[in-house]
C-alpha angles and dihedrals in degrees: 000000000000121000123211119195116210124161094339091309121120115208117192115212129188116226116228125182123209134179118225135180119256088250092058092045090052090051090050089052091050091052091044093057096038094050097034099243116165095225146359087258090061090051091051093046091051092047092049092048090051093045095046094046093057 
């Protein structure tokens, strides 16, 4: 588990590792820069939240 501290709030996150093709990594990078995400992880988290909420 990883803990982030933000405004006296501790958020516990699980770390998951995935392997992706270079093509998918490049697409993640494109989305990251186009949408202003801070990392590939943020892109993946946003995509999963969207997918799982449908």
